[in-house]
C-alpha positions as CSV (number, residue, x, y, z in Angstrom):
1,X,0.0,0.0,0.0
2,X,1.1,3.6,-0.6
3,X,2.0,5.1,2.7
4,X,3.8,8.3,1.9
5,X,3.1,12.0,2.3
6,X,5.8,14.0,0.5
7,X,5.4,15.5,-3.0
8,X,8.4,13.7,-4.3
9,X,6.7,10.3,-3.7
10,X,4.1,11.2,-6.3
11,X,6.4,12.5,-9.0
12,X,6.0,9.3,-11.0
13,X,2.2,9.6,-11.0
14,X,0.0,11.7,-13.4
15,X,-1.5,13.5,-10.5
16,X,-0.4,15.2,-7.2
17,X,-2.3,15.6,-4.0
18,X,-3.7,19.1,-3.4
19,X,-0.9,21.2,-1.9
20,X,1.7,18.6,-2.8
21,X,1.3,16.1,0.1
22,X,-1.1,13.4,1.1
23,X,-1.8,13.9,4.8
24,X,-1.7,10.8,7.0
25,X,-2.5,11.6,10.6
26,X,-3.7,8.1,11.6
27,X,-1.8,6.8,14.6
28,X,-1.2,3.0,14.5
29,X,0.6,0.2,16.3
30,X,2.4,0.7,19.6
31,X,2.2,4.5,19.3
32,X,-1.6,4.3,19.1
33,X,-1.8,2.2,22.3
34,X,0.4,4.7,24.1
35,X,-1.7,7.7,22.8
36,X,-4.9,6.1,23.8
37,X,-3.7,5.8,27.4
38,X,-2.5,9.4,27.3
39,X,-5.7,10.7,25.8
40,X,-7.7,9.5,28.8
41,X,-5.6,11.8,31.0
42,X,-6.1,14.9,28.9
43,X,-9.1,17.4,29.0
44,X,-11.9,15.9,27.0
45,X,-14.3,17.5,24.6
46,X,-17.3,15.5,23.4
47,X,-18.0,15.5,19.7
48,X,-20.9,14.3,17.6
49,X,-20.8,11.9,14.7
50,X,-20.4,14.6,12.0
51,X,-17.3,15.9,13.8
52,X,-16.0,12.3,14.1
53,X,-16.4,11.8,10.3
54,X,-14.6,15.1,9.6
55,X,-11.7,14.0,11.9
56,X,-11.4,10.9,9.8
57,X,-11.4,12.8,6.6
58,X,-8.6,15.0,7.8
59,X,-6.5,12.2,9.1
60,X,-6.8,9.9,6.0
61,X,-5.9,12.7,3.6
62,X,-9.3,13.3,2.0
63,X,-8.9,17.0,2.9
64,X,-5.2,17.4,2.2
65,X,-3.2,19.5,2.8
66,X,-5.1,20.3,6.0
67,X,-3.7,18.5,9.0
68,X,-6.3,19.7,11.4
69,X,-8.7,22.5,12.1
70,X,-8.0,26.0,10.8
71,X,-6.5,28.9,12.7
72,X,-8.3,32.3,12.6
73,X,-6.1,33.6,9.8
74,X,-6.8,30.7,7.5
75,X,-10.5,30.6,8.6
76,X,-11.1,34.2,7.6
77,X,-9.0,33.9,4.4
78,X,-11.0,30.9,3.2
79,X,-14.3,32.5,4.2
80,X,-13.6,35.7,2.2
81,X,-11.3,34.6,-0.6
82,X,-11.8,30.9,-1.0
83,X,-8.1,30.4,-0.3
84,X,-5.7,29.6,2.5
85,X,-3.3,32.3,3.7
86,X,-0.6,30.8,1.5
87,X,-2.8,31.3,-1.6
88,X,-3.8,27.7,-2.1
89,X,-7.4,27.2,-3.2
90,X,-9.6,26.0,-0.4
91,X,-13.4,26.8,-0.7
92,X,-14.9,26.0,2.8
93,X,-13.6,26.7,6.3
94,X,-12.5,23.7,8.2
95,X,-13.3,24.7,11.7
96,X,-14.2,23.2,15.1
97,X,-16.5,25.0,17.4
98,X,-17.9,22.5,20.0
99,X,-21.4,23.1,21.5
100,X,-22.7,22.3,25.0
101,X,-22.2,23.6,28.5
102,X,-19.7,20.9,29.6
103,X,-17.6,21.5,26.4
104,X,-17.8,25.3,27.0
105,X,-16.3,24.8,30.5
106,X,-13.4,22.8,29.1
107,X,-12.7,25.3,26.3
108,X,-12.6,28.2,28.9
109,X,-9.8,26.3,30.7
110,X,-7.6,25.7,27.6
111,X,-4.7,27.7,26.3
112,X,-2.7,27.7,23.1
113,X,-0.2,24.8,23.2
114,X,-2.5,22.6,25.2
115,X,-3.6,19.2,24.0
116,X,-7.2,18.1,24.2
117,X,-8.9,14.7,23.6
118,X,-11.9,14.6,21.3
119,X,-14.2,11.8,22.4
120,X,-17.3,10.2,20.8
121,X,-20.7,9.8,22.4
122,X,-19.5,6.7,24.3
123,X,-16.6,8.8,25.8
124,X,-14.1,6.8,23.7
125,X,-11.1,8.9,22.5
126,X,-11.2,9.5,18.8
127,X,-8.4,12.0,18.3
128,X,-6.0,14.4,20.1
129,X,-6.1,18.0,19.0
130,X,-3.0,20.2,19.7
131,X,-4.2,23.8,20.1
132,X,-2.6,26.5,17.9
133,X,-5.4,29.0,18.1
134,X,-8.6,29.8,20.0
135,X,-10.9,32.4,18.5
136,X,-14.4,33.7,18.4
137,X,-16.2,34.2,15.1
138,X,-19.3,35.8,13.7
139,X,-22.0,33.2,12.8
140,X,-24.0,35.6,10.5
141,X,-20.8,36.6,8.7
142,X,-19.9,32.9,8.3
143,X,-23.4,32.1,6.9
144,X,-23.4,35.0,4.5
145,X,-19.9,34.4,3.2
146,X,-20.2,30.7,2.9
147,X,-23.8,30.2,1.7
148,X,-24.7,33.7,0.4
149,X,-27.6,33.9,2.8
150,X,-28.5,34.0,6.5
151,X,-31.9,32.3,6.0
152,X,-32.3,29.7,8.7
153,X,-34.3,27.6,6.2
154,X,-31.0,26.9,4.4
155,X,-29.7,23.7,6.0
156,X,-26.2,24.9,6.1
157,X,-27.1,28.2,7.9
158,X,-29.3,26.2,10.3
159,X,-26.4,23.9,11.1
160,X,-24.2,26.9,12.1
161,X,-26.7,27.9,14.8
162,X,-27.9,24.4,15.7
163,X,-24.6,22.5,16.1
164,X,-21.8,25.1,16.4
165,X,-20.6,26.9,19.5
166,X,-19.2,30.4,19.7
167,X,-15.5,29.6,20.0
168,X,-13.4,27.8,17.4
169,X,-10.4,25.7,18.2
170,X,-7.6,25.4,15.6
171,X,-4.6,23.0,15.4
172,X,-3.4,19.7,14.0
173,X,-5.0,16.4,15.0
174,X,-3.9,12.8,15.5
175,X,-6.6,10.2,14.8
176,X,-6.7,7.3,17.3
177,X,-9.9,5.6,16.3
178,X,-11.4,5.1,12.8
179,X,-15.2,5.1,12.5
180,X,-16.8,1.7,11.7
181,X,-18.7,2.2,8.4
182,X,-21.1,-0.7,9.0
183,X,-22.3,-2.2,5.8
184,X,-19.8,-0.1,3.8
185,X,-16.7,-1.1,5.7
186,X,-16.0,-3.8,3.1
187,X,-16.1,-1.2,0.4
188,X,-14.1,1.5,2.2
189,X,-11.2,3.0,0.1
190,X,-9.0,5.7,1.5
191,X,-6.9,8.0,-0.7
192,X,-3.8,5.9,-0.1
193,X,-5.7,2.9,-1.4
194,X,-7.0,4.5,-4.6
195,X,-3.6,6.0,-5.5
196,X,-2.1,2.5,-5.2
197,X,-5.0,0.9,-7.2
198,X,-4.9,3.5,-10.0
199,X,-1.3,3.8,-10.7
200,X,0.4,0.8,-9.2
201,X,-2.0,-2.1,-9.8
202,X,-4.0,-0.9,-12.9
203,X,-1.3,1.3,-14.4
204,X,-3.9,4.0,-15.3
205,X,-2.6,7.2,-17.0
206,X,-5.8,9.1,-16.0
207,X,-8.8,8.6,-13.7
208,X,-12.1,10.5,-13.5
209,X,-13.9,11.1,-10.2
210,X,-17.6,11.3,-9.8
211,X,-19.2,12.2,-6.5
212,X,-23.0,11.8,-6.3
213,X,-25.7,12.3,-3.6
214,X,-28.8,10.6,-2.4
215,X,-30.1,9.1,-5.6
216,X,-29.7,5.6,-7.1
217,X,-27.7,5.3,-10.3
218,X,-29.7,6.7,-13.2
219,X,-29.0,7.1,-16.9
220,X,-28.0,10.7,-16.5
221,X,-25.1,9.5,-14.4
222,X,-24.4,6.8,-16.9
223,X,-24.3,9.3,-19.8
224,X,-21.6,11.3,-17.9
225,X,-19.6,8.2,-16.9
226,X,-19.5,6.7,-20.4
227,X,-18.6,10.0,-22.1
228,X,-15.6,10.1,-19.7
229,X,-14.6,6.5,-20.3
230,X,-14.3,7.2,-24.0
231,X,-11.0,9.0,-23.3
232,X,-10.1,8.4,-19.6
233,X,-8.6,5.2,-18.4
234,X,-10.5,4.7,-15.1
235,X,-13.5,5.9,-13.2
236,X,-13.9,6.4,-9.4
237,X,-17.6,6.4,-8.4
238,X,-18.2,7.8,-4.9
239,X,-21.8,7.8,-3.8
240,X,-22.0,9.9,-0.6
241,X,-23.0,8.0,2.5
242,X,-23.4,11.1,4.6
243,X,-25.8,11.7,7.4
244,X,-28.8,12.5,5.2
245,X,-32.5,12.8,5.6
246,X,-34.4,9.5,5.9
247,X,-36.6,10.3,3.0
248,X,-33.8,9.3,0.6
249,X,-33.1,5.8,-0.6
250,X,-31.1,4.0,2.1
251,X,-27.4,4.1,1.3
252,X,-26.8,0.4,1.2
253,X,-29.5,0.0,-1.4
254,X,-28.0,2.8,-3.5
255,X,-24.7,1.1,-3.4
256,X,-26.3,-2.2,-4.4
257,X,-28.1,-0.6,-7.3
258,X,-24.8,0.9,-8.4
259,X,-23.1,-2.5,-8.3
260,X,-25.9,-4.1,-10.3
261,X,-25.7,-1.6,-13.1
262,X,-21.9,-1.6,-13.1
263,X,-21.8,-5.4,-13.4
264,X,-24.1,-5.3,-16.4
265,X,-23.4,-2.2,-18.4
266,X,-19.9,-1.0,-17.6
267,X,-16.5,-2.3,-18.8
268,X,-14.9,-4.6,-16.4
269,X,-11.9,-3.4,-14.4
270,X,-12.2,0.3,-15.3
271,X,-14.9,1.5,-12.8
272,X,-14.2,1.5,-9.1
273,X,-17.0,1.9,-6.6
274,X,-16.2,3.3,-3.2
275,X,-18.6,5.1,-0.8
276,X,-17.5,8.5,0.4
277,X,-18.5,9.3,3.9
278,X,-18.5,13.1,4.4
279,X,-20.3,15.7,6.4
280,X,-22.6,17.8,4.2
281,X,-21.7,21.4,4.1
282,X,-24.6,22.5,1.9
283,X,-22.4,25.2,0.3
284,X,-23.6,24.7,-3.3
285,X,-20.9,25.9,-5.7
286,X,-18.3,26.1,-3.0
287,X,-19.0,22.6,-2.1
288,X,-18.6,21.6,-5.7
289,X,-15.0,23.0,-5.6
290,X,-14.4,21.0,-2.4
291,X,-15.6,17.8,-4.1
292,X,-13.2,18.4,-7.0
293,X,-10.3,18.8,-4.6
294,X,-11.4,15.6,-2.7
295,X,-11.3,13.8,-6.1
296,X,-7.8,15.1,-6.6
297,X,-6.7,13.8,-3.2
298,X,-8.1,10.4,-4.2
299,X,-5.7,10.5,-7.2
300,X,-8.2,11.5,-9.9
301,X,-6.9,13.6,-12.8
302,X,-10.4,14.6,-13.9
303,X,-13.5,15.7,-12.0
304,X,-16.9,15.1,-13.6
305,X,-19.4,17.8,-12.6
306,X,-23.1,17.7,-13.6
307,X,-25.7,20.5,-13.5
308,X,-26.6,21.7,-10.0
309,X,-23.9,19.7,-8.3
310,X,-24.4,20.0,-4.5
311,X,-27.3,22.3,-5.2
312,X,-29.7,23.2,-2.3
313,X,-33.3,24.1,-3.3
314,X,-33.4,27.4,-5.1
315,X,-30.6,29.1,-3.3
316,X,-28.2,28.8,-6.1
317,X,-28.4,29.1,-9.9
318,X,-28.6,25.6,-11.5
319,X,-25.3,26.2,-13.2
320,X,-23.5,28.0,-10.4
321,X,-21.6,24.7,-9.9
322,X,-20.1,25.3,-13.4
323,X,-19.5,29.1,-13.3
324,X,-17.6,29.0,-10.1
325,X,-14.7,27.3,-11.8
326,X,-14.2,30.5,-13.9
327,X,-12.7,32.0,-10.8
328,X,-9.7,29.7,-10.7
329,X,-6.9,29.0,-13.1
330,X,-6.7,25.3,-14.2
331,X,-3.1,25.0,-13.0
332,X,-4.2,26.2,-9.5
333,X,-6.9,23.6,-9.2
334,X,-4.6,20.9,-10.5
335,X,-7.5,18.7,-11.7
336,X,-9.2,18.8,-15.1
337,X,-12.8,19.9,-14.6
338,X,-15.3,18.3,-17.0
339,X,-18.7,20.1,-16.9
340,X,-21.9,18.4,-18.1
341,X,-25.3,20.0,-18.8
342,X,-28.5,18.5,-17.6
343,X,-29.1,15.1,-19.1
344,X,-32.6,14.0,-20.3
345,X,-33.8,11.2,-22.5
346,X,-34.9,12.3,-25.9
347,X,-37.4,9.8,-27.5
348,X,-36.9,11.4,-30.9
349,X,-33.1,10.9,-30.7
350,X,-33.7,7.6,-28.9
351,X,-30.8,8.3,-26.5
352,X,-29.8,10.3,-23.5
353,X,-28.8,13.8,-24.5
354,X,-28.3,17.4,-23.3
355,X,-29.3,20.8,-24.8
356,X,-25.8,20.8,-26.2
357,X,-26.4,17.8,-28.4
358,X,-30.2,17.5,-28.9
359,X,-32.4,19.9,-31.0
360,X,-35.7,18.5,-30.0
361,X,-38.2,20.2,-27.6
362,X,-39.9,19.0,-24.4
363,X,-42.7,17.1,-26.2
364,X,-40.2,14.3,-26.8
365,X,-38.3,14.5,-23.5
366,X,-38.3,12.4,-20.4
367,X,-36.4,14.4,-17.7
368,X,-34.0,12.7,-15.3
369,X,-34.9,14.2,-12.0
370,X,-33.4,12.6,-8.9
371,X,-36.1,13.9,-6.7
372,X,-38.8,12.8,-9.1
373,X,-37.2,9.3,-9.4
374,X,-37.3,8.9,-5.6
375,X,-40.9,9.9,-5.5
376,X,-41.9,7.5,-8.2
377,X,-40.1,4.7,-6.3
378,X,-42.1,5.8,-3.2
379,X,-45.3,5.5,-5.2
380,X,-44.3,1.9,-5.9
381,X,-43.6,2.6,-9.6
382,X,-40.6,1.4,-11.5
383,X,-39.4,4.6,-13.4
384,X,-39.2,4.4,-17.2
385,X,-36.2,2.3,-18.4
386,X,-35.1,5.3,-20.5
387,X,-34.1,7.2,-17.3
388,X,-33.3,4.4,-14.8
389,X,-32.0,1.0,-15.6
390,X,-34.4,-1.7,-14.2
391,X,-31.4,-3.3,-12.5
392,X,-31.0,-0.1,-10.5
393,X,-34.6,0.8,-9.9
394,X,-35.6,-2.7,-8.7
395,X,-33.1,-2.6,-5.9
396,X,-33.6,1.1,-5.0
397,X,-37.3,0.7,-4.7
398,X,-36.7,-1.7,-1.8
399,X,-34.6,0.9,0.0
400,X,-36.7,4.0,-0.4
401,X,-38.0,5.5,2.9
402,X,-40.8,6.1,3.7
403,X,-42.4,3.5,1.5
404,X,-45.7,3.9,-0.2
405,X,-48.2,6.7,0.3
406,X,-50.0,8.1,3.4
407,X,-53.7,7.6,4.1
408,X,-54.6,10.4,1.7
409,X,-52.6,8.8,-1.1
410,X,-49.8,11.3,-0.9
411,X,-46.0,11.0,-0.9
412,X,-43.5,13.5,0.4
413,X,-43.4,15.5,-2.8
414,X,-46.7,16.6,-4.3
415,X,-47.6,14.3,-7.2
416,X,-48.0,17.2,-9.6
417,X,-44.4,18.4,-8.9
418,X,-43.1,14.8,-9.5
419,X,-45.0,14.6,-12.8
420,X,-43.7,18.0,-14.0
421,X,-40.1,17.1,-13.1
422,X,-40.0,13.9,-15.2
423,X,-42.7,14.3,-17.8
424,X,-42.6,18.0,-18.8
425,X,-44.8,17.5,-21.8
426,X,-47.7,16.0,-19.8
427,X,-49.2,19.3,-18.7
428,X,-49.6,20.6,-22.3
429,X,-49.9,17.4,-24.3
430,X,-52.2,14.4,-24.1
431,X,-49.4,12.0,-24.6
432,X,-45.7,11.7,-25.4
433,X,-45.1,13.5,-28.8
434,X,-48.9,13.9,-29.1
435,X,-51.2,16.9,-29.8
436,X,-51.6,19.8,-27.5
437,X,-54.3,19.8,-24.9
438,X,-57.2,22.2,-25.5
439,X,-56.6,23.4,-22.0
440,X,-53.2,22.9,-20.3
441,X,-53.3,21.1,-16.9
442,X,-52.0,22.8,-13.8
443,X,-49.6,21.1,-11.4
444,X,-52.1,21.5,-8.6
445,X,-54.8,19.4,-10.3
446,X,-52.6,16.4,-11.2
447,X,-53.3,13.2,-9.3
448,X,-51.8,9.8,-8.8
449,X,-53.9,8.6,-11.8
450,X,-52.1,11.1,-14.0
451,X,-48.8,9.7,-12.7
452,X,-49.9,6.2,-13.6
453,X,-51.2,7.3,-17.1
454,X,-47.9,9.1,-17.9
455,X,-45.9,6.1,-16.9
456,X,-48.1,3.7,-19.0
457,X,-47.8,6.1,-21.9
458,X,-44.0,6.2,-21.7
459,X,-43.7,2.4,-21.2
460,X,-45.8,1.9,-24.4
461,X,-44.6,4.7,-26.6
462,X,-41.1,5.9,-25.6
463,X,-39.3,3.3,-27.7
464,X,-41.9,3.3,-30.4
465,X,-41.3,6.9,-31.5
466,X,-37.9,6.3,-33.1
467,X,-38.9,2.7,-34.0
468,X,-41.9,4.0,-36.0
469,X,-39.8,6.7,-37.6
470,X,-37.2,4.1,-38.6
471,X,-40.0,1.8,-40.0
472,X,-41.2,4.7,-42.2
473,X,-37.7,5.4,-43.5
474,X,-36.9,1.7,-44.1
475,X,-40.2,1.1,-45.8
476,X,-39.1,3.6,-48.5
477,X,-35.4,3.1,-48.3
478,X,-34.9,-0.7,-48.5
479,X,-34.0,-1.7,-52.0
480,X,-33.7,-5.2,-50.7
481,X,-37.4,-5.8,-50.2
482,X,-36.9,-9.1,-48.4
483,X,-36.4,-7.0,-45.2
484,X,-39.9,-5.6,-45.5
485,X,-42.8,-7.6,-44.0
486,X,-45.1,-9.1,-46.7
487,X,-48.2,-8.2,-44.7
488,X,-47.5,-4.5,-45.1
489,X,-47.2,-4.8,-48.8
490,X,-50.4,-7.0,-48.8
491,X,-52.3,-4.4,-46.8
492,X,-51.2,-1.6,-49.1
493,X,-52.1,-3.6,-52.1
494,X,-55.5,-4.3,-50.6
495,X,-56.0,-0.6,-49.8
496,X,-55.2,0.5,-53.3
497,X,-57.4,-2.2,-54.8
498,X,-60.3,-1.2,-52.6
499,X,-59.9,2.5,-53.3
500,X,-59.7,1.8,-57.1
501,X,-63.0,0.0,-56.7
502,X,-64.5,3.1,-55.0
503,X,-63.2,5.3,-57.9
504,X,-64.7,3.0,-60.5
505,X,-68.1,3.2,-58.8
506,X,-67.9,6.9,-58.5
507,X,-67.0,7.4,-62.1
508,X,-70.2,5.5,-63.0
509,X,-72.1,7.6,-60.6
510,X,-70.8,10.9,-62.1
511,X,-71.7,9.7,-65.6
512,X,-75.2,9.0,-64.5
513,X,-75.7,12.0,-62.2
514,X,-78.1,14.7,-63.4
515,X,-77.1,18.4,-63.6
516,X,-79.8,19.1,-61.0
517,X,-80.9,16.5,-58.5
518,X,-84.7,15.9,-58.3
519,X,-84.5,14.8,-54.7
520,X,-81.4,16.1,-52.8
521,X,-81.8,13.6,-50.1
522,X,-81.8,10.6,-52.4
523,X,-79.8,11.7,-55.4
524,X,-76.7,13.9,-56.0
525,X,-76.2,16.4,-58.7
526,X,-73.2,16.0,-61.1
527,X,-71.1,18.7,-59.4
528,X,-71.3,17.0,-56.0
529,X,-70.7,13.6,-57.4
530,X,-67.6,14.9,-59.3
531,X,-66.3,16.4,-56.1
532,X,-66.5,13.0,-54.3
533,X,-64.7,11.4,-57.2
534,X,-61.8,13.9,-57.0
535,X,-61.5,13.3,-53.3
536,X,-61.4,9.5,-53.8
537,X,-58.6,9.9,-56.4
538,X,-56.7,12.0,-54.0
539,X,-57.1,9.4,-51.3
540,X,-55.7,6.8,-53.7
541,X,-52.6,9.0,-54.2
542,X,-52.2,9.3,-50.4
543,X,-52.0,5.5,-50.0
544,X,-48.3,4.4,-49.8
545,X,-47.2,2.7,-53.0
546,X,-46.5,-1.0,-52.9
547,X,-42.8,-1.2,-53.6
548,X,-41.4,-4.4,-55.1
549,X,-37.8,-5.3,-55.8
550,X,-38.4,-5.3,-59.6
551,X,-39.8,-1.8,-59.4
552,X,-36.7,-0.5,-57.6
553,X,-34.2,-1.7,-60.1
554,X,-33.8,1.9,-61.2
555,X,-32.0,2.6,-57.8
556,X,-29.1,0.3,-58.4
557,X,-26.5,0.5,-61.2
558,X,-22.8,-0.3,-61.7
559,X,-20.9,1.3,-64.5
560,X,-18.1,-1.3,-64.2
561,X,-18.0,-5.0,-63.3
562,X,-17.8,-5.8,-59.6
563,X,-14.2,-7.1,-59.9
564,X,-13.2,-3.6,-61.0
565,X,-14.4,-2.2,-57.7
566,X,-13.2,-5.0,-55.5
567,X,-9.6,-5.5,-56.9
568,X,-7.2,-4.0,-59.4
569,X,-8.2,-1.1,-61.5
570,X,-7.0,-2.9,-64.6
571,X,-9.5,-4.5,-67.0
572,X,-9.9,-8.3,-66.5
573,X,-8.2,-9.2,-69.8
574,X,-5.1,-7.3,-68.8
575,X,-5.1,-9.0,-65.4
576,X,-5.1,-12.4,-67.1
577,X,-2.2,-11.4,-69.4
578,X,-0.2,-10.2,-66.4
579,X,-0.8,-13.5,-64.6
580,X,0.5,-15.5,-67.6
């Protein structure tokens, strides 16, 4: 395993850790046993699970080059400039401000240079912090600078006031105890592991990172992954297994849905699945930059960023996660940022696409909305195969929480919002690719029945649109008529024969019709009969022609014998003379 920190150790690799070194602050072996004994003799601050996870991220190098919590100078520099005091890009302050009366008493007794034990809820030592700074900070200023708002409805802002104290402690840490990842322990990969896998075992020259949130693997993800795999050697997929709301799909089921799709649809040996356990910051575009740097610390040369990466409600523009990278020079970031627009499924293109590559409008689209997909799973409905592979949806539907609807037939998100998010055409059109409604529907009037109807429509027609278009083209384009079904030709021939019969009858009727009808209810005058005849002839011309192979001989010709196209450009007689 790779177990180094200095920049020179990475010189042979196509990537470098952020800041030039991969931090390793995990204490092991005999030293750990000694430090555990010493930790129990130091002042102790109790920390929650989110802080424990952050400590592990620091110690294992996920947040390199940070070796602990920031001092006041770095804290303020990051908050206002998005950089450490040495100029290195770092988008979010890494601070530690414990809450609670007992912790407050301990903090008041501490001085710079002291050591303090950080213990979990069971009072077991997790880490030792060496104090380099103790400072107060302005919570409102932190919220406004980091999130662009002081609105307590923003989960990041709320977290500042709910779980952060008034005094921040800065200094390096030593990790004494890793967190057990439960069902994900067997899949855990730390940065030192991925560097070794990428560049020692697999000999990759490039690797792309992809960090994703609370949704099962869908075809928007797949579109981004496979675009990257066309030119990049490897792919590191890191679904977040953070402390998220329970309304999401349970993490272990998301991981299993990923594994199922990777086994079936991804090239073997080039895609590595590893959960990423982090604490959510909810910082929108700033968090996107942090994720890019985390991917870099895992050894990735490229970061794959979709639309609204790390977005929170309507607090940030949907492409703020893209535009923020305009603020940094590529060489400063040290990782190639690949930005992707919103992916949808176009039934006219018959493929996933974005506005960058697809010219068709919403009447042909099925949108890929993570929230909408979760709600559909909650309704007990497998989403359309065009946006979620059945291998993914079948497993994810088992892990969605809460399951089913309440006594009023409702899920967490209003059904109208779910419908609009995935089937944008439904409010204005009766069906996929169909005519406009006389009166558009409103989101508020949509019901579960509409959700069922939209799904049935898509299941029946989504793959028929391009299929039917191809059938029309091939029915005219095949010069080899053996590929065309005989029953279609038979039906067309019958249609034409029947219409010719109608025309013959009407021609007789016109010949016999009087100039003026004696009884307009029983008989027609010649002018009206003639009009019916002209319509019948037009209908005959509208019926597709029966195409036979003999009739299409005009489409094929060869000016020279085939051997002139297949071999030498010399006439056959000259070839024979040469061979003699």
